[in-house]
ZADO-1210 file (C-alpha; in nm, 4 decimals, padded with zeros to 6 digits):
<atoms>
<atom x="-03.2834" y="02.2821" z="-01.7324" code="MET" pos="1"/>
<atom x="-03.5866" y="02.1046" z="-01.8632" code="SER" pos="2"/>
<atom x="-03.7276" y="01.7767" z="-01.7343" code="SER" pos="3"/>
<atom x="-03.5771" y="01.5923" z="-02.0335" code="THR" pos="4"/>
<atom x="-03.2333" y="01.4378" z="-02.0152" code="GLU" pos="5"/>
<atom x="-02.9342" y="01.6494" z="-02.1051" code="LEU" pos="6"/>
<atom x="-02.7720" y="01.5276" z="-02.4250" code="THR" pos="7"/>
<atom x="-02.3928" y="01.5104" z="-02.4639" code="PRO" pos="8"/>
<atom x="-02.3891" y="01.7957" z="-02.7222" code="PRO" pos="9"/>
<atom x="-02.5978" y="02.0119" z="-02.4868" code="GLU" pos="10"/>
<atom x="-02.3588" y="01.9337" z="-02.1994" code="ALA" pos="11"/>
<atom x="-02.0672" y="02.0428" z="-02.4177" code="ALA" pos="12"/>
<atom x="-02.2470" y="02.3626" z="-02.5168" code="ARG" pos="13"/>
<atom x="-02.3330" y="02.4524" z="-02.1551" code="TRP" pos="14"/>
<atom x="-01.9785" y="02.3783" z="-02.0428" code="ALA" pos="15"/>
<atom x="-01.8364" y="02.5972" z="-02.3198" code="ALA" pos="16"/>
<atom x="-02.0733" y="02.8806" z="-02.2218" code="ARG" pos="17"/>
<atom x="-01.9364" y="02.8533" z="-01.8681" code="ALA" pos="18"/>
<atom x="-01.5789" y="02.8758" z="-01.9991" code="GLY" pos="19"/>
<atom x="-01.5088" y="02.5057" z="-01.9424" code="LEU" pos="20"/>
<atom x="-01.4480" y="02.3460" z="-02.2815" code="PRO" pos="21"/>
<atom x="-01.4749" y="01.9669" z="-02.2613" code="LEU" pos="22"/>
<atom x="-01.2823" y="01.7081" z="-02.4588" code="PRO" pos="23"/>
<atom x="-01.5168" y="01.5182" z="-02.6894" code="HIS" pos="24"/>
<atom x="-01.4755" y="01.1932" z="-02.4935" code="ASP" pos="25"/>
<atom x="-01.6116" y="01.3600" z="-02.1744" code="ARG" pos="26"/>
<atom x="-01.9427" y="01.4895" z="-02.3159" code="HIS" pos="27"/>
<atom x="-02.1449" y="01.1753" z="-02.2368" code="ALA" pos="28"/>
<atom x="-02.0028" y="01.1387" z="-01.8845" code="ALA" pos="29"/>
<atom x="-02.0732" y="01.5031" z="-01.8005" code="VAL" pos="30"/>
<atom x="-02.4284" y="01.4760" z="-01.9381" code="ALA" pos="31"/>
<atom x="-02.4938" y="01.1623" z="-01.7296" code="ALA" pos="32"/>
<atom x="-02.3549" y="01.3273" z="-01.4149" code="THR" pos="33"/>
<atom x="-02.5628" y="01.6402" z="-01.4696" code="ALA" pos="34"/>
<atom x="-02.8758" y="01.4268" z="-01.5167" code="ASP" pos="35"/>
<atom x="-02.8041" y="01.2426" z="-01.1917" code="HIS" pos="36"/>
<atom x="-02.7567" y="01.5677" z="-01.0002" code="ILE" pos="37"/>
<atom x="-03.0787" y="01.7040" z="-01.1500" code="HIS" pos="38"/>
<atom x="-03.2649" y="01.3917" z="-01.0347" code="THR" pos="39"/>
<atom x="-03.1359" y="01.4272" z="-00.6768" code="VAL" pos="40"/>
<atom x="-03.2143" y="01.7994" z="-00.6611" code="VAL" pos="41"/>
<atom x="-03.5647" y="01.7362" z="-00.7983" code="SER" pos="42"/>
<atom x="-03.6351" y="01.5067" z="-00.5022" code="VAL" pos="43"/>
<atom x="-03.5086" y="01.7707" z="-00.2584" code="LEU" pos="44"/>
<atom x="-03.7366" y="02.0333" z="-00.4146" code="ARG" pos="45"/>
<atom x="-04.0377" y="01.8201" z="-00.3243" code="GLU" pos="46"/>
<atom x="-03.9576" y="01.8251" z="00.0501" code="LEU" pos="47"/>
<atom x="-04.1587" y="02.0543" z="00.2756" code="ASP" pos="48"/>
<atom x="-03.9267" y="02.2653" z="00.4901" code="PHE" pos="49"/>
<atom x="-04.2066" y="02.4929" z="00.6119" code="GLY" pos="50"/>
<atom x="-04.1249" y="02.4674" z="00.9852" code="ASP" pos="51"/>
<atom x="-03.7482" y="02.4476" z="00.9439" code="THR" pos="52"/>
<atom x="-03.5681" y="02.7647" z="01.0518" code="PRO" pos="53"/>
<atom x="-03.3035" y="02.9059" z="00.8183" code="PRO" pos="54"/>
<atom x="-02.9451" y="02.7901" z="00.8729" code="ALA" pos="55"/>
<atom x="-02.8464" y="03.1396" z="00.9874" code="SER" pos="56"/>
<atom x="-03.0412" y="03.0819" z="01.3118" code="THR" pos="57"/>
<atom x="-02.8352" y="02.7732" z="01.4067" code="TYR" pos="58"/>
<atom x="-02.5879" y="02.8317" z="01.6876" code="ARG" pos="59"/>
<atom x="-02.3094" y="02.5909" z="01.7762" code="VAL" pos="60"/>
<atom x="-02.2881" y="02.5098" z="02.1437" code="GLY" pos="61"/>
<atom x="-02.2675" y="02.2309" z="02.3952" code="LYS" pos="62"/>
<atom x="-02.5438" y="01.9788" z="02.3823" code="GLU" pos="63"/>
<atom x="-02.7437" y="01.9196" z="02.6963" code="LYS" pos="64"/>
<atom x="-02.6269" y="01.6085" z="02.8807" code="PRO" pos="65"/>
<atom x="-02.8471" y="01.3039" z="02.8445" code="ASP" pos="66"/>
<atom x="-03.0252" y="01.2452" z="03.1770" code="ALA" pos="67"/>
<atom x="-03.0665" y="00.8727" z="03.1112" code="THR" pos="68"/>
<atom x="-02.6934" y="00.7919" z="03.1091" code="VAL" pos="69"/>
</atoms>
């Protein structure tokens, strides 16, 4: 998706390509929602996760007890 806003006709076309035909009255709402999601994801793409290990290395276990309690 480009950096320009998704228009309602484009939202309808993309939905149809995905096999999800939209009623005409939903085109604008879907376009607005897609634009909002794109905005949020764009912010996440700017974050630096260089020192963050991949999620596959996370192991669930007991936390160490807090010594100050």
